[in-house]
Every structure is written in C-alpha cells, then in structure tokens.
C-alpha positions as CSV (number, residue, x, y, z in Angstrom):
1,X,-52.8,-61.8,8.1
2,X,-49.5,-62.3,9.8
3,X,-48.0,-62.4,6.4
4,X,-49.5,-59.1,5.4
5,X,-48.2,-57.5,8.7
6,X,-44.8,-59.0,8.1
7,X,-44.8,-57.8,4.5
8,X,-45.7,-54.3,5.7
9,X,-43.1,-54.3,8.4
10,X,-40.6,-55.5,5.9
11,X,-41.6,-52.7,3.4
12,X,-41.2,-50.1,6.2
13,X,-37.8,-51.4,7.1
14,X,-36.8,-51.2,3.4
15,X,-38.2,-47.7,3.1
16,X,-36.3,-46.7,6.3
17,X,-33.1,-48.1,4.9
18,X,-33.7,-46.4,1.5
19,X,-34.4,-43.1,3.3
20,X,-31.3,-43.4,5.4
21,X,-29.3,-44.2,2.3
22,X,-30.8,-41.2,0.5
23,X,-29.9,-39.0,3.5
24,X,-26.4,-40.4,3.5
25,X,-26.0,-39.8,-0.2
26,X,-27.3,-36.2,0.2
27,X,-24.9,-35.6,3.1
28,X,-22.0,-37.0,1.1
29,X,-22.9,-34.9,-1.9
30,X,-23.0,-31.8,0.3
31,X,-19.6,-32.7,1.7
32,X,-18.2,-33.3,-1.8
33,X,-19.5,-29.8,-2.8
34,X,-17.9,-28.3,0.3
35,X,-14.5,-29.9,-0.4
36,X,-14.7,-29.0,-4.1
37,X,-15.5,-25.4,-3.2
38,X,-12.6,-25.3,-0.8
39,X,-10.2,-26.8,-3.4
40,X,-11.3,-24.2,-5.9
41,X,-10.8,-21.3,-3.4
42,X,-7.3,-22.6,-2.5
43,X,-6.4,-22.9,-6.2
44,X,-7.5,-19.3,-6.8
45,X,-5.6,-18.1,-3.8
46,X,-2.4,-19.8,-5.0
47,X,-2.9,-18.3,-8.5
48,X,-3.4,-14.8,-6.9
49,X,-0.3,-15.2,-4.8
50,X,1.7,-16.3,-7.8
51,X,0.6,-13.2,-9.7
52,X,1.3,-10.9,-6.7
53,X,4.8,-12.4,-6.4
54,X,5.5,-12.0,-10.1
55,X,4.4,-8.3,-9.9
56,X,6.5,-7.8,-6.8
57,X,9.6,-9.2,-8.5
58,X,8.9,-7.1,-11.6
59,X,8.6,-3.9,-9.5
60,X,11.7,-4.8,-7.5
61,X,13.7,-5.1,-10.7
62,X,12.1,-2.0,-12.2
63,X,12.9,0.2,-9.2
64,X,16.1,-1.4,-7.9
65,X,18.2,1.5,-9.2
66,X,16.1,4.1,-7.5
67,X,18.6,5.1,-4.9
68,X,21.4,5.3,-7.4
69,X,19.4,7.3,-9.8
70,X,18.5,9.8,-6.9
71,X,22.2,10.1,-6.2
72,X,22.9,10.9,-9.9
73,X,20.3,13.7,-10.2
74,X,22.4,16.3,-8.5
75,X,25.3,15.5,-10.8
76,X,22.9,16.0,-13.8
77,X,21.7,19.3,-12.2
78,X,25.3,20.6,-11.8
79,X,26.2,19.6,-15.4
80,X,23.2,21.5,-16.7
81,X,24.1,24.6,-14.5
82,X,27.7,24.5,-15.8
83,X,26.5,24.3,-19.4
84,X,24.0,27.1,-19.0
85,X,26.5,29.4,-17.2
86,X,29.3,28.7,-19.8
87,X,27.0,29.4,-22.7
88,X,25.8,32.7,-21.1
89,X,29.4,33.8,-20.4
90,X,30.5,32.8,-23.9
91,X,27.7,34.9,-25.4
92,X,28.7,38.0,-23.4
93,X,32.1,38.3,-25.0
94,X,32.7,40.0,-28.3
95,X,35.9,38.1,-28.9
96,X,36.0,34.5,-30.0
97,X,36.6,32.1,-27.1
98,X,39.8,30.2,-26.6
99,X,39.8,26.9,-28.4
100,X,40.5,25.2,-25.0
101,X,37.3,26.6,-23.5
102,X,35.3,25.6,-26.6
103,X,36.7,22.0,-26.3
104,X,36.0,22.0,-22.6
105,X,32.4,23.0,-23.2
106,X,32.0,20.3,-25.8
107,X,33.4,17.7,-23.4
108,X,31.0,18.8,-20.7
109,X,28.1,18.6,-23.2
110,X,29.2,15.0,-24.1
111,X,29.3,14.0,-20.5
112,X,25.9,15.5,-19.9
113,X,24.5,13.6,-22.9
114,X,26.1,10.4,-21.8
115,X,24.6,10.7,-18.3
116,X,21.2,11.6,-19.8
117,X,21.4,8.5,-22.0
118,X,22.4,6.3,-19.0
119,X,19.5,7.5,-16.9
120,X,17.2,7.0,-19.9
121,X,18.3,3.4,-20.3
122,X,17.4,2.8,-16.7
123,X,13.9,4.3,-17.2
124,X,14.7,7.6,-15.5
125,X,13.2,10.5,-17.5
126,X,12.7,14.2,-17.1
127,X,9.1,15.1,-16.2
128,X,7.1,16.8,-18.9
129,X,4.9,19.6,-17.6
130,X,1.6,19.0,-19.3
131,X,0.2,22.5,-19.9
132,X,2.4,24.0,-17.2
133,X,-0.3,23.6,-14.5
134,X,0.7,22.8,-10.9
135,X,0.2,19.2,-9.9
136,X,0.9,18.4,-6.2
137,X,1.9,14.9,-7.1
138,X,4.7,16.1,-9.4
139,X,5.6,19.6,-8.2
140,X,6.8,21.3,-5.1
141,X,6.0,25.0,-4.9
142,X,8.9,27.0,-3.8
143,X,7.4,30.4,-4.5
144,X,4.1,32.0,-5.4
145,X,3.9,35.3,-7.4
146,X,1.1,37.6,-8.5
147,X,0.4,37.5,-12.2
148,X,-3.1,38.6,-13.2
149,X,-2.4,37.6,-16.8
150,X,-2.3,33.9,-15.9
151,X,-4.7,31.6,-14.0
152,X,-3.8,30.6,-10.5
153,X,-1.6,27.6,-10.2
154,X,0.2,28.1,-13.5
155,X,3.9,27.2,-13.5
156,X,5.9,30.2,-14.5
157,X,9.4,28.9,-13.7
158,X,11.0,25.6,-13.0
159,X,13.8,25.9,-10.5
160,X,14.8,22.2,-10.4
161,X,13.8,19.6,-12.9
162,X,11.6,16.7,-11.8
163,X,12.2,13.1,-12.8
164,X,10.2,9.9,-13.1
165,X,11.3,6.3,-13.0
166,X,9.7,3.2,-14.5
167,X,6.1,3.7,-15.4
168,X,6.0,7.4,-14.5
169,X,6.5,7.0,-10.8
170,X,7.8,10.3,-9.4
171,X,11.5,10.0,-8.5
172,X,12.0,13.6,-7.6
173,X,9.4,16.4,-7.6
174,X,10.1,19.5,-9.8
175,X,10.6,22.6,-7.7
176,X,8.5,25.4,-9.3
177,X,7.3,28.9,-9.0
178,X,3.6,29.3,-9.6
179,X,1.0,32.1,-9.9
180,X,-1.4,33.0,-7.1
C-alpha cells in the first residue's frame, strides 16, 4: 500500500509541476503577445511620423514663397490698372497714338505677362469665380447692392482679384461687390 500512496503522491507532484509549467507557458505567451503588440504599435507610430514629416516638408516647400508672392500681388494689381487705364485713354482719342506711347504700352504688357508667368511657375494663380456666387472662403464683400434681377449673393463686380497658391489654398481673397 505504501507503494500505491507513494505513486499517487508522485503523480500529484508531477501534475503540479505540469500545471505550473503550463501556467508559466501561458504567462510567457501572454507576455510575448503584449510585447509583439507594443512593437507593432511603435512601428506604426514611426511610420505615421515619417509620413507626417514628409507631408510637412512638402507643404513647407510648396508654400515657402507665400510671403514673396503676397508682396508681388500689389505690383500685379498696379500693372493691370496701368494697362486698363492706358487702353481706355488710347481708345478715347480720334488721332493715332504716338509710337512712343504704343511701344511703352507694349513694354508694360510684356512685363505684366512676365510677372504673371513667374507667379504661375510658383503655383500662384488667379481665382476663378465659379458661377460668380459669393464664397466666404474666397471672397471679401466690400459692398452690397440691390438688384432684383439676380439672386442674393451673386458677385456683380470684382474690385480686386483673388489668388490661390499651391493646391488652391487662398493666398488673397477677392474683394467683390455682391447683390443683397
């Protein structure tokens, strides 16, 4: 009988050792899963940070000339005013214009075109008024006028041209007159 008791005690010890080993294996497997999950999360965070940095660098390069472009817009406005005024004044006269003034006007037109091209190469473009409807993100209302023939919020005059830079980010709002 003692042998049977010893054998049962021995079996219980082996079972306890096996149970403890199974518990340790289960604990270690949980720990492995925890560290694996942590490693995957950290790898994803690093990848997201890399993408954010690349996008930030891209935007920095795209909009680096923003301040310079803003400084050039009044020059463009003044060239356009000069051209418009000169053409109006030339059209008023019955006599042909002096060749000097015609050449001067052509020179101003070339400078205007060159500035327009330079701004375009730097992704600065004039805004296109889609359907001539007021958009608070693109336009600044300077004046409202009554016009029953048009729906409210319709742009009837652009006082200053608006510009975008890069992927249609507003550089300068257009100043407009709209209907009430």
